[in-house]
C-alpha positions in Angstrom: 2.5 13.1 -13.4 1.6 16.8 -13.5 4.0 17.5 -10.6 7.0 16.1 -12.5 6.1 17.9 -15.7 5.6 21.3 -14.0 8.8 20.8 -12.0 10.7 20.0 -15.1 9.5 23.2 -16.9 10.1 25.4 -13.9 13.6 24.1 -13.2 14.9 24.3 -16.7 14.3 20.9 -18.0 13.6 21.0 -21.7 10.2 19.8 -22.7 10.5 17.4 -25.6 14.0 16.3 -24.5 15.0 12.6 -24.4 14.2 12.5 -20.6 10.8 13.9 -21.5 10.1 11.3 -24.2 9.3 7.6 -24.1 11.5 7.0 -21.0 9.5 9.5 -19.1 6.2 7.9 -20.1 7.5 4.4 -19.3 8.7 5.6 -15.9 5.3 7.1 -15.1 3.5 3.9 -16.3 5.8 1.8 -14.1 5.1 4.0 -11.1 1.4 3.6 -11.7 1.6 -0.2 -12.0 3.9 -0.4 -8.9 1.5 1.7 -6.9 -1.5 -0.5 -7.8 0.3 -3.7 -7.0 1.8 -2.1 -3.9 -1.5 -1.1 -2.6 -3.0 -4.5 -3.2 -0.1 -6.3 -1.5 0.0 -3.8 1.4 -3.8 -4.3 2.0 -3.5 -8.0 1.8 -0.4 -7.9 4.1 -2.3 -5.8 6.7 -5.1 -8.4 6.6 -2.6 -11.2 7.0 -1.1 -9.5 10.0 -4.5 -9.2 11.7 -4.8 -13.0 11.2 -1.4 -13.5 12.9 0.5 -14.1 9.7 3.7 -12.8 8.1 4.6 -9.1 8.0 6.5 -9.6 4.8 3.6 -8.6 2.4 2.8 -5.4 4.3 6.4 -4.3 4.2 6.9 -5.3 0.6 3.7 -3.5 -0.4 4.8 -0.4 1.4 8.2 -0.6 -0.4 6.4 -0.8 -3.8 4.2 2.2 -3.0 7.2 4.3 -1.8 9.2 3.3 -4.9 6.2 4.4 -7.1 6.1 7.7 -5.3 9.8 8.4 -5.9 9.5 7.3 -9.5 6.7 9.8 -10.1 9.0 12.4 -8.6 11.9 11.3 -10.7 14.0 10.7 -7.6 17.0 8.3 -7.4 15.5 7.3 -4.1 13.2 5.1 -6.1 16.2 2.9 -6.9 17.4 2.7 -3.3 14.0 2.0 -1.8 13.4 -0.7 -4.3 16.8 -2.2 -3.7 16.1 -2.4 0.0 12.7 -3.9 -0.7 14.3 -6.5 -3.1 17.0 -7.3 -0.5 14.3 -7.8 2.1 12.4 -10.1 -0.3 15.5 -12.2 -0.9 16.2 -12.6 2.8 12.5 -13.5 3.4 12.5 -16.0 0.6 15.6 -17.7 1.8 14.4 -17.7 5.4 11.1 -19.2 4.3 12.2 -21.9 1.9 16.0 -22.1 2.1 18.2 -22.8 -0.9 15.6 -24.9 -2.7 15.7 -23.4 -6.3 12.2 -24.3 -7.4 10.7 -23.0 -4.2 12.4 -19.6 -4.9 11.0 -19.2 -8.4 7.6 -17.9 -7.4 9.1 -15.7 -4.6 11.9 -14.1 -6.6 11.0 -14.0 -10.3 8.5 -11.1 -10.2 10.6 -9.0 -7.8 13.6 -9.5 -10.1 11.6 -8.4 -13.2 10.6 -5.3 -11.3 14.2 -4.7 -10.3 15.2 -4.8 -14.0 12.3 -2.4 -14.9 13.4 0.0 -12.1 17.0 -0.1 -13.3 15.7 0.8 -16.8 14.4 4.0 -15.5 17.8 5.2 -14.5 18.3 7.5 -17.5 15.1 9.4 -16.6 16.1 9.5 -12.9 19.6 10.7 -13.7 18.3 13.4 -16.1 17.1 15.4 -13.1 19.1 18.6 -12.5 21.8 18.7 -9.8 20.0 21.4 -7.8 17.0 19.2 -7.1 19.2 16.3 -6.2 20.8 18.4 -3.5 17.4 19.5 -2.3 16.4 15.8 -1.9 19.4 15.0 0.2 19.0 18.2 2.3 15.3 17.6 3.1 
């Protein structure tokens, strides 16, 4: 959180602007929640792998943690990482239970809600100056 605020002030982002307001706070809160859930799912997924189970949970947990990191850094990569995680989840759900609608509800509702929440952070992610976007792409 401090990293994003200091970067904003040093790169010419106006403190108190719309991007710095409620959307900024909501983005940071979402990042914290995703990091906590991601760590729990990643840990459980690693345990499941040691028992010979599915790799899905470890990969999904890692995807949530990486998404949280990019959200904290106000990077559009947060959207792309979560979209990849979401696509992976849909493929896994279909592979596991097929086209049975009621079997998909517990597998896809929470990830879809998270997708909507990540999409709602787009105004904050887009408020980032062009110079830092080029730096993200370059390295």
